[in-house]
N, C-alpha and C positions, 0 to 999 in steps of 0.2 A: 513296575514298568511294563511298555508299552506291548499287545499281542505281533505277534507276526504281521497281521493282516494291516494292522494301522499305518495309515498316508501320514504323510509330512507335508508340510509350504513353511515356505522360506517368506520371510518378512523383508521387502529389498525397497526403501524409499517409498514406504506405504501399496506399497504393492502385492498382494499374495503370491509366487513363486510357487506351481505346484501341480498334481502332486506331486510328491520328488520318496525315490526307498532311503534306505539309513545309506545305501553305498556313495550313492550321490551327494549328501550330504556329506558324509567324510569327504568325498574327493574333494569337495569342494574345499571346506578343513585343511586338507594337506595340500592344496595350492595355492594357499588365501586369499581364495575367493570371494570369502565368508570369517565372520570372526566367533568366539565363543558368544561377546556379546549382540550378535546376531538375534533376532526372535523367530521362535519355528511352532509353526499347532502343529497337535496331532487329533488325529481323527477319532484316536479312544479319547483321549480324555479333556478335547474341548476347547482348549485353552491356551492361550499365547504362554511360551514364556523366553527369557534368553536361554540358549543351544546348551549351557553352562550348566543350568536347571534338569536337564536331563540325562538320565545315566543308561548305560547297558542297552541301546540300540537294540533291536533285532533287527534282521534281514526280514524285508516286505516283501510282497507280488503289488505288483502295480493294479489299481482295479480306477479307473477311469472316469467309473460311474457313483466316485463317490460324491456324496453334495460339497460343494467349495464350501470355506472357510468363511465366517463372517470378518469383515474388515479389520486388519490388524489393529494394535495399540496403538496411543500416540505416542508413546513412548518410541516404537517402533522408527519414526519416521526422522527425519535431518534438522538435528537441532541447531546448525551454523548458523543458517539465516539469519538475522536478527530483524530484518523488517520483510521476508517473505514467509509465506507459506508455500510449500507445497504441495498441499493439495487443490489449492484456488489458481485456479488456469494465468497464464503465460500477462492478460493486461490487467484482471487483478492484482496481479502483485507489482505492475507498475502502478499501479496503481496508489497501493501502498509505498511503493517507493516516493510520489511524489508527496502522500501527504506525512509520512514520519520522516523522509528525507531533507524534499525538493524545496517545500513548502517554508517550514525557518527560515533556511536559508534565505529565497525569494522574497520575503518580509523583511527579513535584517537587509538584503540590498536595495529594497524602495527608500525603508528609512531612510539611509543612510543616502540614498540619491537625492530624497525628499529635502533632507538637511543640509547636504550638499548644495541642492539648487536653488534653496532658500523662496522667499515670496515670490509672488507672480507682481507685484509691486512695490514702489517705494515703498517706506515707511511712512511718507506723508501724506499719502493717498488715500481719497475719501474710504475705498472698498480696503483698503489694506487689512483693514480688523478682520473683516469677512473673511478673506483671503488666507490670513489665521485661521478662522476656526474651520474652515473647509479643510485644510492641513487636520488639521487637528484629527477633526472627527475621520477622517482618511483613514489615518495611524492605526486608531482607537478600532474601528470596524473589522477592518483587517487584520487587525491582532486575533479580535475573538475570531474571526473565520477562519485562520489558520488555526487557532487552538482547539476551533471545532475540528477541524479536517482532519489534526494531529490523535484524537479520540476515536472518531471513527475508521481512521489510517489501522490503529491498535486494536479496534473492533473487529475492523474485517480480516486483521492476520490472524487472529483468535476466534474465525469462524462462528462470529456475531453475526446473527442479522440484523441485532440495528444498528451496526458499522456501518451499511450501503446506506439505509436510513440517516443516518448522520452526515453522510457525506452527499449524496443528495441535496438535502435542504442544505447546505454549506455550499455549495458550489449556484443552489438557482440564489440565496441570499448575495451571496459575493455579486453574480455578474448585478444583480438587481440595482445593488449598491454601487455599483462600479457606472453601471448604465446614468445614474441617478446624478454622480459626479460629474461626469462627463457634461451632463445640462448644466451642470449647474455652472461648473467653470465657462462653457460658452457663453451661461448666459454673463457674469458677471466679465469678461472678456467685452462682450456687447454692450457693459451698460458704463464702463470703464474707459477712460480719454486715454489713448496710445502716450501721451507725454507722462503718465503716471508708471508707464512698464519700467519693471526694474531691468538694470543692462547686464548681461552674462558672459561670461568670456567665452572661448571656447572651448576648452575642456568642460565646463559645467553643461554648454550647451550637448556636446559628447555622451554625457554622461544621461541628460535628458535622454536624449534616442535614442541609448544602449536600454534606459528602461522601458521605451515606451516600444522596442523591439520583443525584449524581453515578458515583457505585459500582453504584447498580441498572440506570442507564442505557447504564454501559459496561457491565455481564456479558448485558444484552440484545445490545446488538452483537455482542459475542465469541461467544456462541451461535449468532447468526444468522450470522456468520463462518462459524463453524463446519461450520454444516448446510451450506452454501453451496459452501464447499470441498468438502467430503466428496461432493459430490454433482457438481462442476461440474467437480474437479481435471484431470479426464482430456482434456476438451473446451478447455483452455488451452492458448497458443500456445508451452508451456515443451517444455524441452531437457534 
């Protein structure tokens, strides 16, 4: 049983609210603002436990001079978000959403777009084999980068310092690969004869145009995420 002078803190969404009196906690229970599953901290016992584990609260007096408790346990944080973490700032959570959800879907979109568009040159063109090799290498490298981003996003959501390192390296590699691919395609176009270009329907050209727009938007977000992580990596609650 806690002493009458004990103070109480309530864990709500990872934030310690208090000090509170016994009556304040009881009033919150009766008004359904909190539940017996919420965690509370006692200044006497020095531990966080669910409210249902504390018995026979005694009336207490408020002593604002008491030292604040340590951070609430991880169990008190919301568990509903599957791809974000409430302890991370908004931008970090957007990076988690991109790496865990958006990036895999975009990889699938790019693959479908490439397969639908086909090769740049006709099959009997001298550079048709090189064109097919460039497409294959692009799909393979983008798959590795997508997997690396997913791993980095999972570790960032788990508040691991290695998550930011993996994401930063993946973005740097992705940008470098795309720049090399762009120069490679430009070189192929410069070395080829226009009569060897494959004809495309209007629908395929629209898909290619959409893929370019989506790619530019993704590249802008990746660069923004890279700069933000480099600037704020040390201030994140990572271990």
